[in-house]
C-alpha positions as CSV (number, residue, x, y, z in Angstrom):
1,M,-23.1,6.7,2.2
2,K,-20.5,8.6,1.8
3,E,-21.1,12.2,-0.8
4,K,-18.4,11.8,-3.6
5,H,-16.9,14.8,-4.6
6,P,-14.2,16.1,-8.1
7,I,-10.4,15.1,-7.2
8,A,-8.0,18.3,-8.5
9,S,-4.8,17.0,-9.8
10,V,-2.6,17.9,-12.8
11,D,-0.4,16.7,-15.8
12,L,2.4,17.7,-16.3
13,I,3.4,18.1,-19.8
14,I,7.4,18.0,-20.5
15,K,8.7,19.0,-23.6
16,K,11.7,18.6,-25.2
17,G,11.6,19.8,-29.5
18,N,9.1,18.0,-31.1
19,E,9.4,15.3,-27.7
20,I,6.4,14.5,-25.2
21,L,8.0,13.0,-22.3
22,L,5.6,9.8,-20.8
23,G,5.6,7.5,-18.3
24,E,5.9,3.2,-18.7
25,V,2.5,3.2,-15.7
26,S,3.0,0.2,-13.6
27,D,1.4,-2.9,-14.1
28,K,-1.1,-1.5,-11.3
29,W,-2.4,0.8,-13.5
30,K,-3.0,-1.0,-16.6
31,N,-6.6,-1.3,-15.8
32,Q,-6.6,-5.5,-17.5
33,N,-4.1,-3.6,-19.8
34,K,-5.8,-1.0,-21.2
35,Y,-2.8,1.8,-21.0
36,E,0.5,1.3,-20.8
37,W,1.6,4.7,-20.8
38,G,0.6,8.3,-18.9
39,L,2.2,11.8,-17.9
40,P,4.0,12.4,-14.6
41,G,1.8,14.4,-12.4
42,R,-0.9,13.9,-9.2
43,E,-3.4,14.9,-7.3
44,I,-3.1,18.5,-5.3
45,N,-2.1,18.6,-1.5
46,F,-4.4,21.1,0.8
47,G,-2.9,24.4,0.4
48,D,-0.5,23.6,-1.9
49,D,-1.0,26.0,-5.2
50,F,0.3,25.6,-8.6
51,K,4.1,26.2,-8.8
52,T,4.2,24.0,-5.0
53,T,2.4,21.0,-6.7
54,V,4.3,21.5,-9.8
55,E,7.8,21.1,-7.9
56,E,6.8,18.6,-5.4
57,N,5.2,16.5,-8.7
58,L,8.4,16.4,-10.6
59,K,10.7,16.2,-7.5
60,E,9.3,13.5,-6.3
61,E,8.6,10.9,-9.6
62,L,11.0,12.2,-12.0
63,E,14.1,14.0,-9.7
64,M,14.2,16.9,-11.7
65,N,13.4,20.9,-10.6
66,L,11.0,23.0,-11.8
67,I,12.6,26.0,-14.6
68,K,8.9,27.5,-15.5
69,F,5.8,26.2,-16.2
70,K,2.4,27.7,-17.5
71,I,-1.4,26.2,-18.0
72,I,-2.5,25.3,-20.6
73,C,-5.4,23.4,-19.9
74,V,-8.8,21.4,-17.8
75,N,-9.9,18.5,-18.5
76,N,-13.0,16.2,-16.0
77,N,-11.7,12.9,-16.2
78,F,-14.4,10.3,-15.4
79,S,-12.4,7.0,-16.2
80,L,-12.0,3.9,-13.9
81,G,-15.2,5.2,-11.4
82,N,-13.4,7.9,-10.9
83,H,-14.2,12.5,-11.4
84,Y,-10.8,13.8,-12.0
85,I,-10.5,17.6,-12.5
86,V,-7.1,17.6,-13.9
87,T,-4.8,20.9,-14.5
88,G,-2.7,20.2,-17.4
89,V,0.6,21.9,-17.2
90,L,3.5,22.8,-19.5
91,V,6.3,22.4,-17.5
92,E,10.3,23.3,-18.8
93,A,12.1,21.3,-16.3
94,E,16.1,20.6,-15.7
95,G,18.1,17.4,-14.6
96,E,18.7,13.8,-15.4
97,L,15.4,11.4,-15.0
98,K,15.0,9.0,-13.1
99,V,12.1,6.1,-12.1
100,M,11.3,7.8,-8.9
101,K,8.0,6.0,-8.0
102,P,8.7,1.8,-9.4
103,E,5.3,1.4,-7.9
104,D,3.4,3.7,-10.6
105,W,6.3,3.5,-13.4
106,K,7.8,1.3,-15.5
107,Q,10.2,4.6,-17.1
108,W,10.6,7.5,-18.7
109,K,10.6,7.9,-22.4
110,W,10.5,10.6,-25.1
111,F,8.1,9.8,-28.6
112,N,7.9,11.8,-31.5
113,K,3.8,13.8,-30.8
114,D,3.3,12.5,-34.3
115,E,3.8,9.6,-33.0
116,L,2.5,8.8,-29.5
117,P,1.4,5.8,-28.1
118,N,-2.3,4.5,-29.2
119,K,-3.1,2.9,-24.6
120,L,-2.7,6.9,-23.1
121,F,-4.3,6.8,-19.5
122,P,-6.8,8.6,-19.5
123,S,-6.3,12.1,-18.8
124,A,-3.0,12.1,-20.4
125,K,-4.9,11.6,-23.3
126,L,-7.2,14.2,-23.1
127,T,-4.0,16.6,-21.5
128,I,-2.3,15.4,-24.8
129,K,-4.7,16.4,-27.2
130,S,-5.9,20.1,-25.4
131,F,-1.4,20.6,-26.2
132,L,-2.2,19.6,-29.8
133,E,-5.1,21.1,-30.3
134,K,-4.6,24.9,-28.2
135,K,-7.5,23.5,-26.5
136,A,-8.8,24.9,-23.0
137,N,-10.1,21.6,-22.3
138,V,-11.8,19.4,-25.2
139,E,-13.9,17.2,-22.4
């Protein structure tokens, strides 16, 4: 049996006033309709630093450019039989939002931080909770 290891990834919180950007996940990520919304972000590629990771994720998923970023939290995500170590990153970006990976995302939408949807992807839920509660980690 192959030895399992945690996987490092980032979740990007892009804020506009009191709103947070979320993506509606494609059917392949809904897990029998348990999840509907998530944060942009992906696994960290071997050899990439945080800045490179954030820049690549913004460009590949949203067609946006990085202005600045700040690491705000680290959480464990054990959903779907996986183990991810997720670094939450608060991002300031510029550019017009585009769905660059329609196989993963249906649309991007701004939500008031006090009126977030219920069916958040597990890592997004933890990252947003850390952000709103100003905690380095919640699990």
